[in-house]
N, C-alpha and C positions, 0 to 999 in steps of 0.2 A: 239100276238104281232101286233103292228100297221104295216099294209102292206106298207104304204108310207115310214115309217121310215126304215123298213127292206130293201126295194129296194134302198133307199137313201144310206144306209150303204154299200150295195153291190157295188153300182156305185162308191162310194168313194174308196173302196178297189181295184177296177179295174183300177183306174187312176194312174198307177204306174209311167211311164216315158214318156207318150205320150203327145199329144196336150192338153188334158184335164188337165193333171198335171201342165203344164205350165200356163194355164189359172187360175187354183186354186192358184198357187203361186203368180200370179200377183194380184189376188183379195185380198189375205191375206196381201200382201205387201202394197197394196193401203190403206186398212183399218188401218193397223198398223202404217204406216207413217202418215196418217191423224190424227189418235187419238193421236199418240206421239207428233205431232206438236201442237195439241190443248192443251194437258196437259202441255207441256213446256210453251206455250204462256200464259195460265191462271195462272200458278204458278209464272211465272216471273212477270206478271202484278200485281198479289196480293203482290208479294215481293216489287215491286216498291211502290205500294200504302201504304202498311204497314210501310215500311221504312221511307217514307216521312212523313206520319202522325205521326209516333212515334217521329220523330225529332221535329215536331211542338209541339206535346203534352208534350214532355219532357221539352220544353222551356217555354211553356205558359199555361200548364194545359189543361183541356177539356172545361172548362167554365170560364168566367170572370165576377166578380161582381164589378161594378164601379158606380160612381155617374153619373147621367144624366148631359150632358154638350154639348154645341154647339161649344166648342173649339176643333180645329183639332190638337192641340199640342200633342207631344209625352208625355207630363206631364199630369197626371190625376188630376182631382179635388179631394182634400183630403176627405176621408170619415172615419167615426168612425167604426173600425172593432170589437169593443166590443159588438158584436151582437150574438144572439143564433146560427146563421148559422156558424159562425167562431168557437165559443167555443164548440158547441155540434153538429158538422157536422154529426157525426155517426148516429144521430136519423133521419136524412133526407134520405129517400129511394134512394138507388143508389149512394150516395155520399161516396167516399172512403177516401178522404183527402181534407183539406183546408189549404191554406197558403197565407200570405200577400205578397204584392209586391208594388213597386213604381218605377217611372222612373224620371230621371232628365237629361236635356241636358247639354253638356259641350264640352270642347276642350281638347285634349291631346297635349301637347306642348313638343317637344324635341329640341335639338340643330339644327336638320335638317328638322323637319317636324312639321306641325300643322294640326291636324285631328279632325274633328267634330265627336263626339260620343254621345251615350245615356247610362247613368249609370242605370242599372236595379238593384234596391235594393231588397235583400231578407232577411228574418228573420230566427229566430231559428226554426220556424215551417217548414222550407223548406225541402222537401223530396229529399235529394241529390242522393238517389239511382237511381231515374229515369233519372238523368242527367249524371251518370257515363259513359255511353257509348259514350258521346260526348267529354270526356276528352282525350287529346292527350299528355299532358305533365303536370308535377307538381301535385298539389293536389287541393282539394276543399277548400273553405273558412273555416277558423276557427273563429266562431262567439263567442266572450266572453259574459259572463253573464251580465256585466255592461259596459257602454261606447259603443264604436263602433270599428270595426276592420279596421285597416289601410291596408287592403288587397283588391286586385282586381284580377279578372280573365279576360284575354283578349282572343279574338278570334285569330285563327291562321292568319287570313287576316290582322287584325289590328296589330298584333305582327310583321308581316313581313314589313308592311308599316312603322312602327316607329322603326324597328330594335330592338325590345325588346325581352328578354328571361325571363324564370323563374328565380327569384332572383333579377331582375332589379327593379328600382324605376321609376315611371312615375308621372308627375305633371298634374293633371286634373283641368282645370279652368271651373267654373260653371257659367251659365248665370243667373244672378240675380243682384239686386241693394241693396248694392254695390256688385261688382263681388268678388267671393271668389275662392280660389284654395286649393287643398289638394295633398300632396305627398303620393302616395300609392305604396305598395309593390306588385309586380306581383308574385302571388303564383301558378297560373295555366293557362294553355292554352286549350281552347275548340275549337271544329270544328263540325259544323253541315252541312257545304257546302251550306246552304241556305243563301248565302251572301246578297241577296237583302233584306232579312227580318231580319236576326240576325247577321251573322258573319261580315258584312260590317259596322255595326254601334253600336252593343250592347257590353258593358262591364258589368261585374257582380260584385257587391260589397255589402256592408252591408246597409240594409234599414235604420238603425239608423243614418248613415252618412247623408242620404237624409233628415231624420227627423230633424237632428241638423241644417242643412243648411236652411231648410224651416221653422224652429222653430215650428215644430209640437209637439203635445202631444204624449205620449207613445202609446196611443190607436188609433192613426190616421195612415192611410196608403193610398196609391194610389188606392188600390183595393184588391180583394181576388181571388185567383186562386183555382178552384175546380177540383178534379179528380173523375171520375166515375168508378164504377166497370166494367160496360159494355159500351164500346165505341159506340155500336150500338144503345144505348138508350139515347144518350146525348141530343137530341132534346126534348124528353119527360121529362127528368129530369130537363132540363132548364126551361121548361114550368111550371112544378110543383113548382120549386123554385121561379119563378117569381111571383107566387101568394102569397108567404109568406114574401117577403122582402118589405121594405118601398117603397112608391110611387116615391121617388126621386132617387132610385137605379135601376140599369139595369143589367140583366143577359144576357150574350151573349155567345153562343157557339163559340169556337175558329175557327170552320169551317167558320163562318160568317166573322170573322175578317180577315182571310187569304183566302177569297173566291176564288181568282184567282188560288191558288195552288189546292184547292179542286175541282174546275171546270176542271182543267187540268187533275187531276186524274180520274174524271168521264169520260172525253173524252177518256182516255186510255181504259176504260171499253167498251165504244162503239166500238172502233176500234178492240178490241180483239173479241167482239161478232160478228162483221162483218167478221173477219177472220174465226171464227168458222163456220159461215154460208157458206163461200166459201169452206172450207174444207169438210163439210158435203155434199155440192152439188157435188163436184168432186168425193167423195167416192160413192155417190148414183148413179151417172152416170156410174162410172166404174162397179158397181155391176149390174146395168141393162144390160150393155154390156156383162158382164160375163155370166149372166143367159141366155140371148138371145143366146149366142154362145153355151152354154150347151144344151139348148132346141133344137137348130138346129142340134147339133151333135147327139142327142138322138131321132131324129124324128122317126126313124124306131121303136125304143122301145115304143114310145108313141102310134104309130099306132097299134103295137102288143097288148099293154095293153088295148087299146080301143076295139080292136077286141075280146079280152077275157072278156069284160064286165066291165072294170074299168071305174069309173066315172071321169069326168073332175076334180072334187075336189081331188080325190085320187091321180091323176097324178100330179096335181099342187102342192100338199103337198110334193111329192117326191123332187121337185126342191126347194121348200121353205126350207125343212129340210136340203138339201144340201147347200143352201145359208146360213142358220143359222149356220151351222157347220163352214163355211168359216168366218162368222162374228165373232164367238167366238174365232177362232184361230187368227184373225186379232186383236181382243181386247187384247188378251194375248201378242201378239207381240208389240202392241201400248203401253201398260202399261210398258213393259220391256224397250222400247226405251225412252219413256217420263220420267218415274220415274228414270230410270238409268242415263239419262243425268242430270236431276235435282239433283240427289244425288251427282254426281261427281262435279257439279258446286257449290253446297252448301258446300261440303266437302273441295274442293281445291280452289274454287274461281278463276278459271283460265281464265275467261272472264272478262277483266278489262274495266272500263269506265272512262271517264273524269269527275271528280266530279264537275267541274265548270259548266258543261252542264246538268248533270243528277242527281246532288245532292248526289251522292254516288260513291265510287271508284270501285265497281264491280257489276255484275249482281246479284241481290238478288233473293232468292227463299223463298217463304212462303208456308209452308205445310198445305194446306187446303184440308183435305182428303174428306170432303163432296163434294168439287168441282170435285175431281177426280172421285168420285162415280157418280155424276150427268153426267159428260161427258161420262162415260162408258154406263150408262143407256140410255142417249139421243142418242148416236151413235147406240147402239143396237136396240132401238125402231124404230128410223127413217129408218135405213137401212133395217130392217126386214119388215117394212111396204112397203117400196119401192120394195121389192122382189115380191110383189103381182102383180105389173104392168106388167113385162115381161112374167110372167107365165100365164097371161090372154089370150095370143094367143093360148094356148093349146086347148081352147074350139073351135077354128076355124079350127083345124087340122082334115082333113078327114082321117080316118083310112086306107082306101084302098090306097090313094095317099101316105100316110106316109110310109106304108110297102114297096111300090115301090120306095120310095125316096132314091136317091144315091148322 
């Protein structure tokens, strides 16, 4: 049997209710609370990132194919969508779905309000399943096989401003020459809480209504939205698609279009990484203090072992094993605290948020188990390495003075 491990086990059993026992409990609690806080912070951060990204992706896809233009208008330059990328998107690596879209600016006019809006037109190819989580009332559009649907979906923000509900009719005036208007039935209410980008100005209707107003052919739209299988490869997929489309067309990842949101999410990652560094620093300092106290408490034992011929390495390993034992217990406690808290929040959603400020109504949890594993391994590795620092003083302990130490 390993002598250092054997002595370490005997020391651990002897610390029943004395000062050493209290020190051990403080060390375990320090590691547990630190790891628990790190797990909660990272899973909440990923929850925020995934929730906001999914809201944007469900509304605009992962990539956009549009015509090159110098125009800053919300309305796109029309393009022919009767291309291979739209008809046979499945043959393009990484592309899961393709759907057409178009935008047209207008005004919603009621007896009391006049509100500027942008009608987003969608077609039969639209994947409504990715949008269902945003629906809060009513139903999704029913798009007929011929003609166009006199239906529209409003955001909850716009619906409140114009005092409209599901089943009401709204008159939308469109900016063109000559001006035109359409009376549309409100069939659904959506909410993403991204008011600055969607809820505050976007209403959703039939793309064939926009085509009729703009006198477009059936194969013309404002652009194509693409969905990828792997959101982590959007940049690579967009680059490969850019090499296959016409020179006058542009492929743009949605993260570039809404770069402010994605930069904010990246900033969250930096802040949580800084928090992890602070937590690990505090845990390491606590473990150094704990090991130093244990070494001081066992000074006579160290002197006795040296007098019996034990090397510095053997004695150092006694305290390293003891420290590792505390680290493992702390990791178990930390996982219990962190994962338990996240499970309760994910299950009951008892911590609420203001959706106008945070884009969601409760603190989200995203279960990234690889992140939990990395946090455990990182904490274990760093704290274990740090344990070697205080045990280095063992080499400077004189056995004669140590045996006399009181």
